[in-house]
C-alpha positions as CSV (number, residue, x, y, z in Angstrom):
1,X,36.7,8.7,-31.7
2,X,38.2,10.5,-34.7
3,X,39.7,9.6,-38.1
4,X,41.9,11.4,-40.5
5,X,42.3,10.4,-44.1
6,X,45.4,12.1,-45.5
7,X,47.1,11.9,-48.8
8,X,49.6,9.3,-47.6
9,X,48.0,7.9,-44.4
10,X,44.9,7.0,-42.6
11,X,44.9,7.5,-38.8
12,X,42.5,7.1,-35.9
13,X,42.5,7.9,-32.2
14,X,40.2,7.5,-29.2
15,X,40.1,10.3,-26.6
16,X,38.2,11.2,-23.4
17,X,38.0,14.5,-21.6
18,X,37.5,15.3,-18.0
19,X,37.2,19.0,-17.4
20,X,40.3,20.6,-19.1
21,X,42.1,17.2,-19.4
22,X,42.3,15.4,-22.7
23,X,43.4,11.7,-22.5
24,X,44.5,9.7,-25.5
25,X,43.5,6.0,-25.0
26,X,44.3,4.5,-28.4
27,X,46.1,5.6,-31.6
28,X,46.7,3.8,-34.9
29,X,48.0,4.8,-38.3
30,X,48.2,3.1,-41.7
31,X,50.3,4.3,-44.5
32,X,48.9,4.4,-48.1
33,X,50.3,5.4,-51.4
34,X,49.7,9.0,-52.4
35,X,47.7,7.9,-55.4
36,X,45.2,6.1,-53.2
37,X,43.6,9.4,-52.3
38,X,42.9,10.5,-55.8
39,X,42.4,7.4,-58.1
40,X,39.0,5.7,-57.9
41,X,40.6,2.4,-58.6
42,X,42.6,2.7,-55.4
43,X,39.6,3.6,-53.2
44,X,39.5,0.1,-51.8
45,X,42.9,0.7,-50.2
46,X,41.5,3.5,-48.2
47,X,38.5,1.4,-47.1
48,X,40.9,-1.4,-46.1
49,X,43.1,1.0,-44.2
50,X,40.1,2.4,-42.4
51,X,39.1,-1.1,-41.4
52,X,42.5,-2.0,-40.2
53,X,42.8,1.2,-38.2
54,X,39.4,0.7,-36.6
55,X,40.3,-3.0,-35.9
56,X,43.6,-1.9,-34.2
57,X,41.7,0.6,-32.1
58,X,39.1,-2.0,-31.3
59,X,36.2,0.4,-31.9
60,X,33.2,0.8,-34.3
61,X,30.3,3.2,-34.3
62,X,30.0,7.0,-34.3
63,X,33.1,9.0,-35.2
64,X,34.3,12.3,-36.4
65,X,36.2,12.7,-39.7
66,X,38.9,15.2,-40.7
67,X,39.3,16.1,-44.3
68,X,42.8,16.8,-45.7
69,X,43.6,20.1,-47.5
70,X,43.6,18.6,-51.0
71,X,39.9,17.6,-50.6
72,X,38.6,20.9,-49.1
73,X,38.4,24.4,-50.6
74,X,38.8,27.3,-48.3
75,X,38.1,30.9,-49.4
76,X,38.3,34.2,-47.5
77,X,35.6,36.6,-48.9
78,X,35.0,40.2,-48.0
79,X,31.6,41.9,-48.6
80,X,29.9,45.0,-47.3
81,X,28.6,44.5,-43.8
82,X,24.9,43.7,-43.7
83,X,22.4,43.0,-40.9
84,X,22.3,39.4,-39.6
85,X,18.8,38.9,-41.0
86,X,20.1,39.6,-44.5
87,X,23.1,37.3,-44.4
88,X,21.0,34.3,-45.3
89,X,20.6,35.8,-48.7
90,X,24.0,37.5,-49.1
91,X,26.2,34.6,-48.1
92,X,25.0,32.0,-50.6
93,X,25.4,34.6,-53.3
94,X,29.0,35.3,-52.3
95,X,29.7,31.6,-52.0
96,X,28.4,31.1,-55.6
97,X,30.7,33.8,-56.8
98,X,33.8,32.7,-54.9
99,X,33.6,28.9,-55.3
100,X,34.3,27.6,-58.8
101,X,31.8,24.8,-58.6
102,X,28.0,24.7,-58.6
103,X,26.8,24.9,-54.9
104,X,24.4,21.9,-55.5
105,X,27.5,19.8,-56.1
106,X,29.1,20.8,-52.8
107,X,28.7,20.5,-49.1
108,X,29.7,23.9,-47.8
109,X,29.7,26.1,-44.6
110,X,30.7,29.6,-43.6
111,X,32.1,31.3,-40.6
112,X,32.4,35.0,-39.8
113,X,36.0,36.0,-39.5
114,X,35.5,39.7,-38.8
115,X,32.8,42.3,-38.9
116,X,33.8,45.9,-38.2
117,X,30.4,47.3,-39.2
118,X,31.7,48.4,-42.6
119,X,33.1,45.2,-44.1
120,X,32.2,41.6,-43.4
121,X,34.9,39.0,-43.8
122,X,33.8,35.4,-44.3
123,X,35.6,32.1,-44.4
124,X,34.0,29.6,-46.8
125,X,34.8,25.9,-46.5
126,X,33.5,23.5,-49.2
127,X,34.0,19.9,-50.2
128,X,32.8,18.3,-53.4
129,X,30.1,15.7,-53.0
130,X,31.8,13.3,-55.4
131,X,34.8,13.3,-53.1
132,X,33.0,13.3,-49.7
133,X,30.3,10.7,-50.4
134,X,32.7,7.9,-51.4
135,X,34.8,8.6,-48.3
136,X,31.8,8.4,-46.0
137,X,30.7,5.2,-47.8
138,X,34.2,3.7,-47.2
139,X,33.9,4.6,-43.6
140,X,30.5,2.9,-43.4
141,X,31.9,-0.2,-45.0
142,X,34.4,-0.3,-42.1
143,X,31.5,0.0,-39.6
144,X,32.3,3.6,-38.8
145,X,29.3,5.9,-38.7
146,X,30.5,9.4,-39.6
147,X,28.6,11.9,-37.6
148,X,30.9,14.9,-37.9
149,X,33.1,16.2,-40.8
150,X,35.6,19.0,-40.3
151,X,38.4,20.4,-42.4
152,X,41.9,19.6,-41.1
153,X,42.6,23.4,-40.8
154,X,39.8,23.8,-38.2
155,X,41.2,20.8,-36.2
156,X,44.7,22.3,-36.3
157,X,43.5,25.6,-34.9
158,X,41.7,23.7,-32.1
159,X,44.8,21.7,-31.3
160,X,46.9,24.8,-31.1
161,X,44.6,26.6,-28.7
162,X,44.4,23.5,-26.5
163,X,48.1,22.9,-26.3
164,X,49.3,26.5,-26.2
165,X,46.7,28.4,-24.3
166,X,49.2,31.0,-23.0
167,X,50.0,32.3,-26.5
168,X,47.7,35.2,-27.3
169,X,49.7,36.6,-30.1
170,X,49.1,35.5,-33.7
171,X,50.9,32.3,-34.7
172,X,51.2,30.7,-38.1
173,X,50.6,27.0,-38.3
174,X,52.2,25.4,-41.3
175,X,51.0,21.8,-41.8
176,X,53.2,20.3,-44.6
177,X,51.5,17.2,-46.0
178,X,52.4,14.9,-48.8
179,X,50.5,16.9,-51.5
180,X,49.5,20.2,-49.9
181,X,50.5,22.6,-47.2
182,X,47.8,24.2,-45.0
183,X,48.5,27.7,-43.6
184,X,46.5,28.7,-40.5
185,X,46.8,32.2,-38.9
186,X,45.5,31.7,-35.4
187,X,44.2,35.2,-34.8
188,X,40.4,35.5,-34.3
189,X,37.8,33.0,-33.5
190,X,38.0,31.0,-36.7
191,X,41.5,32.1,-37.8
192,X,42.5,32.6,-41.4
193,X,43.2,29.6,-43.7
194,X,44.9,29.0,-47.0
195,X,45.7,25.6,-48.6
196,X,48.5,25.7,-51.2
197,X,49.6,23.0,-53.7
198,X,53.1,22.6,-52.2
199,X,53.7,19.4,-50.2
200,X,56.5,17.6,-48.4
201,X,57.1,15.4,-51.5
202,X,57.9,18.5,-53.6
203,X,61.4,19.5,-54.7
204,X,62.6,15.9,-54.1
205,X,62.7,16.7,-50.4
206,X,65.4,19.3,-50.6
207,X,64.9,21.9,-47.8
208,X,66.1,24.9,-49.8
209,X,63.6,24.8,-52.7
210,X,60.8,23.7,-50.4
211,X,61.5,26.5,-48.0
212,X,61.6,29.0,-50.9
213,X,58.3,27.8,-52.3
214,X,56.6,27.9,-48.9
215,X,58.0,31.4,-48.2
216,X,56.5,32.7,-51.4
217,X,53.1,31.2,-50.5
218,X,53.4,32.6,-47.0
219,X,54.0,36.1,-48.3
220,X,51.0,35.9,-50.5
221,X,48.8,34.6,-47.7
222,X,49.9,37.2,-45.2
223,X,49.5,40.0,-47.7
224,X,45.8,39.1,-48.0
225,X,45.2,38.2,-44.4
226,X,46.8,41.2,-42.7
227,X,45.5,44.0,-44.8
228,X,43.1,45.2,-42.1
229,X,43.9,47.1,-39.0
230,X,42.5,44.4,-36.7
231,X,44.8,41.7,-38.2
232,X,48.5,41.4,-37.3
233,X,51.2,39.3,-38.7
234,X,52.5,36.2,-36.9
235,X,55.4,36.4,-34.4
236,X,56.3,32.7,-34.9
237,X,55.7,29.7,-37.1
238,X,54.8,26.2,-35.9
239,X,55.6,23.3,-38.3
240,X,53.4,20.3,-38.5
241,X,52.9,17.3,-40.8
242,X,55.3,14.7,-42.2
243,X,57.1,17.3,-44.3
244,X,58.1,19.3,-41.2
245,X,60.6,16.6,-40.3
246,X,62.7,17.3,-43.4
247,X,66.2,18.0,-42.2
248,X,67.2,21.6,-42.5
249,X,63.7,22.9,-43.4
250,X,63.2,24.7,-40.1
251,X,66.5,26.6,-40.4
252,X,65.8,27.5,-44.0
253,X,62.3,28.8,-43.2
254,X,63.6,30.9,-40.3
255,X,66.2,32.4,-42.6
256,X,63.7,33.2,-45.3
257,X,60.9,34.6,-43.1
258,X,62.9,36.1,-40.2
259,X,60.5,34.5,-37.7
260,X,61.0,32.0,-35.0
261,X,60.2,28.5,-36.4
262,X,59.4,25.6,-34.0
263,X,58.0,22.2,-34.3
264,X,54.4,21.8,-33.0
265,X,54.0,19.5,-30.1
266,X,50.5,17.9,-30.4
267,X,50.8,16.1,-27.1
268,X,52.0,19.0,-25.0
269,X,48.9,19.0,-22.8
270,X,47.5,15.6,-23.7
271,X,47.6,12.8,-21.1
272,X,48.6,9.4,-22.6
273,X,46.8,6.2,-21.6
274,X,48.7,3.3,-20.1
275,X,48.6,1.3,-23.3
276,X,49.3,4.0,-25.8
277,X,52.5,4.0,-27.8
278,X,53.2,6.9,-30.1
279,X,56.3,7.1,-32.3
280,X,57.8,10.6,-32.9
281,X,57.4,10.5,-36.7
282,X,53.9,9.2,-36.7
283,X,52.9,11.6,-34.0
284,X,54.2,14.5,-35.9
285,X,52.4,13.5,-39.1
286,X,48.9,12.4,-37.9
287,X,48.3,13.3,-34.2
288,X,47.9,17.2,-34.5
289,X,44.8,16.8,-36.6
290,X,43.4,14.0,-34.4
291,X,44.0,16.0,-31.2
292,X,42.4,19.1,-32.7
293,X,39.5,17.0,-34.0
294,X,38.9,15.7,-30.4
295,X,39.1,19.2,-29.0
296,X,36.7,20.6,-31.6
297,X,34.2,17.8,-31.0
298,X,34.3,18.2,-27.2
299,X,33.9,22.0,-27.4
300,X,31.5,22.2,-30.4
301,X,29.8,18.9,-31.1
302,X,27.3,20.4,-33.6
303,X,29.8,22.4,-35.6
304,X,31.1,19.4,-37.6
305,X,27.6,18.6,-39.0
306,X,27.7,21.4,-41.5
307,X,30.0,19.5,-43.9
308,X,28.0,16.3,-43.6
309,X,26.0,15.3,-46.7
310,X,22.4,16.4,-46.2
311,X,21.0,12.8,-46.2
312,X,23.6,11.8,-43.5
313,X,22.5,14.8,-41.4
314,X,18.9,13.7,-41.7
315,X,19.8,10.1,-40.8
316,X,21.8,11.4,-37.8
317,X,18.9,13.5,-36.5
318,X,16.6,10.5,-36.9
319,X,19.1,8.1,-35.2
320,X,19.6,10.5,-32.3
321,X,15.9,11.1,-31.8
322,X,15.0,7.5,-32.0
323,X,15.7,6.6,-28.3
324,X,13.5,9.6,-27.3
325,X,10.7,8.4,-29.5
326,X,11.0,4.9,-28.2
327,X,11.0,6.2,-24.6
328,X,8.0,8.4,-25.3
329,X,6.2,5.5,-26.9
330,X,7.0,3.3,-23.8
331,X,5.7,6.0,-21.4
332,X,2.6,6.4,-23.5
333,X,2.0,2.7,-23.5
334,X,2.5,2.5,-19.7
335,X,0.2,5.6,-19.2
336,X,-2.5,4.0,-21.3
337,X,-2.2,0.5,-19.9
338,X,-4.2,1.1,-16.6
339,X,-7.1,2.9,-18.3
340,X,-7.1,0.2,-21.0
341,X,-7.4,-2.5,-18.4
342,X,-10.2,-0.6,-16.6
343,X,-12.2,0.0,-19.8
344,X,-11.6,-3.6,-20.9
345,X,-13.3,-4.9,-17.7
346,X,-16.1,-2.3,-18.1
347,X,-16.5,-3.5,-21.7
348,X,-16.9,-7.1,-20.6
349,X,-19.6,-6.2,-18.1
350,X,-21.5,-4.1,-20.7
351,X,-21.2,-7.0,-23.2
352,X,-22.7,-9.4,-20.7
353,X,-25.6,-7.1,-20.0
354,X,-26.1,-6.5,-23.7
355,X,-26.4,-10.2,-24.4
356,X,-29.2,-10.5,-21.8
357,X,-31.1,-7.5,-23.3
358,X,-30.5,-8.9,-26.8
359,X,-32.2,-12.2,-25.9
360,X,-35.2,-10.2,-24.6
361,X,-35.4,-8.0,-27.7
362,X,-35.2,-10.7,-30.3
363,X,-39.0,-11.5,-30.4
364,X,-39.7,-7.8,-30.5
365,X,-37.4,-7.3,-33.4
366,X,-39.0,-10.2,-35.3
367,X,-42.4,-8.6,-34.9
368,X,-41.0,-5.3,-36.0
369,X,-39.5,-6.9,-39.1
370,X,-42.9,-8.5,-39.9
371,X,-44.7,-5.1,-39.5
372,X,-42.1,-3.5,-41.8
373,X,-42.8,-6.1,-44.5
374,X,-46.6,-5.5,-44.2
375,X,-46.1,-1.8,-44.5
376,X,-43.9,-2.2,-47.5
377,X,-46.5,-4.3,-49.3
378,X,-49.2,-1.7,-48.4
379,X,-47.1,1.0,-49.9
380,X,-46.5,-1.0,-53.1
381,X,-50.3,-1.5,-53.5
382,X,-50.9,2.2,-53.0
383,X,-48.3,3.1,-55.6
384,X,-49.9,0.6,-58.1
385,X,-53.3,2.1,-57.4
386,X,-52.0,5.6,-58.0
387,X,-50.5,4.4,-61.4
388,X,-53.8,2.8,-62.4
389,X,-55.7,5.9,-61.3
390,X,-53.4,8.0,-63.4
391,X,-54.0,5.9,-66.5
392,X,-57.8,6.2,-66.0
393,X,-57.6,9.9,-65.5
394,X,-55.4,10.3,-68.6
395,X,-57.8,8.3,-70.7
396,X,-60.7,10.4,-69.4
397,X,-58.8,13.6,-70.3
398,X,-58.0,12.4,-73.8
399,X,-61.7,11.6,-74.4
400,X,-62.7,15.1,-73.1
401,X,-60.0,16.8,-75.2
402,X,-60.9,15.0,-78.4
403,X,-64.6,15.7,-77.8
404,X,-63.8,19.4,-77.4
405,X,-61.8,19.4,-80.6
406,X,-64.7,17.7,-82.4
407,X,-67.2,20.3,-81.2
408,X,-65.0,23.1,-82.4
409,X,-64.5,21.6,-85.8
410,X,-68.3,21.1,-86.0
411,X,-68.9,24.7,-85.1
412,X,-66.7,25.9,-88.1
413,X,-68.2,23.2,-90.4
414,X,-66.7,21.4,-93.3
415,X,-63.4,20.9,-91.4
416,X,-61.7,17.7,-90.3
417,X,-58.3,16.4,-88.9
418,X,-56.2,13.8,-90.6
419,X,-53.0,14.0,-88.4
420,X,-52.4,14.2,-84.7
421,X,-48.9,13.6,-83.3
422,X,-47.6,14.0,-79.7
423,X,-44.3,15.8,-79.5
424,X,-41.8,14.1,-77.1
425,X,-41.2,15.9,-73.9
426,X,-38.1,18.1,-73.5
427,X,-35.9,17.1,-70.6
428,X,-35.0,20.7,-70.1
429,X,-38.6,21.8,-69.2
430,X,-40.1,18.8,-67.4
431,X,-42.9,20.9,-65.9
432,X,-44.3,22.2,-69.2
433,X,-47.4,20.8,-70.7
434,X,-47.5,18.3,-73.6
435,X,-47.3,19.6,-77.2
436,X,-49.6,18.2,-80.0
437,X,-49.0,18.7,-83.7
438,X,-52.4,18.8,-85.6
439,X,-53.0,18.7,-89.3
440,X,-56.3,18.9,-91.3
441,X,-58.4,20.3,-94.1
442,X,-61.1,22.9,-94.4
443,X,-63.6,22.5,-97.4
444,X,-64.3,25.6,-99.5
445,X,-67.7,24.5,-100.9
446,X,-68.3,27.8,-102.7
447,X,-65.2,27.5,-104.8
448,X,-64.7,23.9,-105.6
449,X,-62.5,24.4,-108.7
450,X,-60.3,27.3,-107.6
451,X,-57.8,27.9,-104.8
452,X,-59.2,28.6,-101.3
453,X,-60.9,31.9,-101.1
454,X,-60.3,34.6,-98.4
455,X,-63.5,33.4,-96.8
456,X,-61.9,29.9,-96.3
457,X,-58.8,31.6,-94.8
458,X,-61.0,33.5,-92.4
459,X,-62.8,30.3,-91.4
460,X,-59.3,28.7,-90.7
461,X,-58.3,31.6,-88.5
462,X,-61.5,31.3,-86.5
463,X,-60.9,27.6,-86.1
464,X,-57.4,28.2,-84.7
465,X,-58.8,31.0,-82.4
466,X,-61.3,28.4,-81.2
467,X,-58.5,26.0,-80.4
468,X,-56.9,28.8,-78.4
469,X,-60.1,29.3,-76.4
470,X,-60.1,25.6,-75.4
471,X,-59.7,25.0,-71.7
472,X,-57.1,22.4,-72.5
473,X,-54.9,24.6,-74.7
474,X,-52.3,27.0,-73.2
475,X,-51.1,28.3,-76.6
476,X,-51.4,27.9,-80.4
477,X,-48.1,28.2,-82.3
478,X,-46.4,27.2,-85.6
479,X,-49.5,28.0,-87.7
480,X,-49.0,26.9,-91.4
481,X,-51.5,27.0,-94.3
482,X,-51.5,25.5,-97.8
483,X,-53.9,26.9,-100.4
484,X,-52.5,25.2,-103.4
485,X,-55.3,22.6,-103.9
486,X,-58.7,23.6,-105.4
487,X,-61.6,23.8,-103.1
488,X,-59.6,22.9,-100.0
489,X,-57.3,24.7,-97.5
490,X,-54.6,22.8,-95.6
491,X,-53.8,23.9,-92.1
492,X,-51.2,22.7,-89.6
493,X,-50.7,23.9,-86.0
494,X,-48.9,23.0,-82.7
495,X,-51.0,23.1,-79.5
496,X,-49.4,23.5,-76.1
497,X,-51.6,21.7,-73.6
498,X,-52.0,23.3,-70.2
499,X,-49.9,21.6,-67.4
500,X,-53.0,21.2,-65.2
501,X,-54.8,19.4,-68.1
502,X,-51.8,17.2,-68.9
503,X,-52.7,14.4,-71.3
């Protein structure tokens, strides 16, 4: 099933193929105003026309879509020949240079026209997203799922090669539409294409001015298309489209070009179904593209996906893979059903045996829980005993430490402490012993009215040295003295207690 949306009509057809035979089963066409293809306010007319054509055909679902010349942009580009591996980088660059729109606003494709080893000729085909997306949306509103999009020029080339297989010399196809004319030179695999802004409605349908304008565009096209040794000019011209039926146009073109000009027969090798009725005018205007679209779809089903919007391509891939996924899921379920049933029965038996064992193990588990509670209580008592023992040991060490300090003060004589402060532990060094800040006085009885004598200072140093010799002290630091008071010497010191004698 294929549809064509032209500047002045919407057409659809249903084909089948058997071997080399193409059969047309249904054909329908709806005329629209030329403005409907370009004004957003008239877009509803295209949607309605698509719906009416699909209803007359009696079909819905997947379909191919042919784009008219005024919606597509075709460029022939020549660039130095490069290896196939490098084309993925070169071709997008050339497309960005040749197409006057940002590539992210387009859906585009390329085909290699010729590669002689020195020069690579490419045919770029692009369509703007803001023109293609609404068109696909209108088709969707008519319950038509667009799975393939091709330019009308590609379909015309396929229609020619199907209907005229005996013609191996270059032929020029001239499709004269309402707004544009598509020129296709049939030489090569993909041909050479040019779309010109001269249509059948131009020149108020006078054959002379229209033929003159077409001849000028033809000369420009052939000058660029036949400038290589591998490309030859056409021997004849085939006219297509509604504008080709203008009286006297064929004779004027033959006179201007000096070539044989004939009307293209799109049904030359097409078999008509028993219920198909095709009028000459409508067939001449719409059927060539539809026949070519069917031929292209049957011979190259994947080629029309290149001009699909990316999100529609992804949806198409998902939709086509979904039956395989469902089938694979069904096979997986069937493959797992028998093992599941087997293991289900085994599980039931195991559960029954487990219930019996559980009844026997219940008293044992109750006894084990009671033992765990008794052990937990015993452990708690041991921890409390250890805490109490630590308190007793700490008090004993304090008593021994203070007694040791008292003995050392007594050995020096006339010395006493008036301050002792425990320094909080540092979290950075938890294994270090505790620090004590001590402060006290040493009486200088020999000099009661003057400042402390050197003898008193020597006694203070001996006292601190005695502290250093204590088995509880690891180090003596931060020594400070005050000799400002008569008959007395003030000393302050920090003692670092040994870890193994922690207080």
